[in-house]
C-alpha angles and dihedrals in degrees: 000000000000119000132206089253097055092046097051101037091230119173127206088247092058094048090049094050090049089050090050091050094047103039112018104036096052088048091054094042092049109122089352094147088061100051110015100075090058098055117112123223093265093054092047089052090050091049092048087055089069092061092041087055097048092047090046085056096049099038102032092152092065118082105204131057091227092055088050091050090050092048092050091041090231134137120229112276096247088053089050091050090046087056091048089052090046094051091050095048089053105091096211099060118139103257091057092046092051091061092063110075099185108059090201090061094054109122112238109245116211098194112123125208088248090067094052089045088053091052090049093047090049094051094049091065093076110133127198 
């Protein structure tokens, strides 16, 4: 009898990375635009340790964090949260567009990505 695992050539590491992406990252990313810009460098390092630990448990045979990120095809956690922040600061992201049923009535937004990048760069300078 063929199982799903033998047909798909799935490794335990692949399953664990998928679980991390589906369960842990959304929990960490939840409400990130509200709290992430206000973290100081020390707090960002502490947050990044959670991903370092998870990837160390999955890829214990790899020595460096960058190698583990490449093996899992993941960005650093702070890069991921920066991306979440960038998407939510973009005024034409999908959730907002789904609220408008008639595309002709959609208001034109004049916010450029440079303005949202400026906001992100300004909020990153918080010191403890």
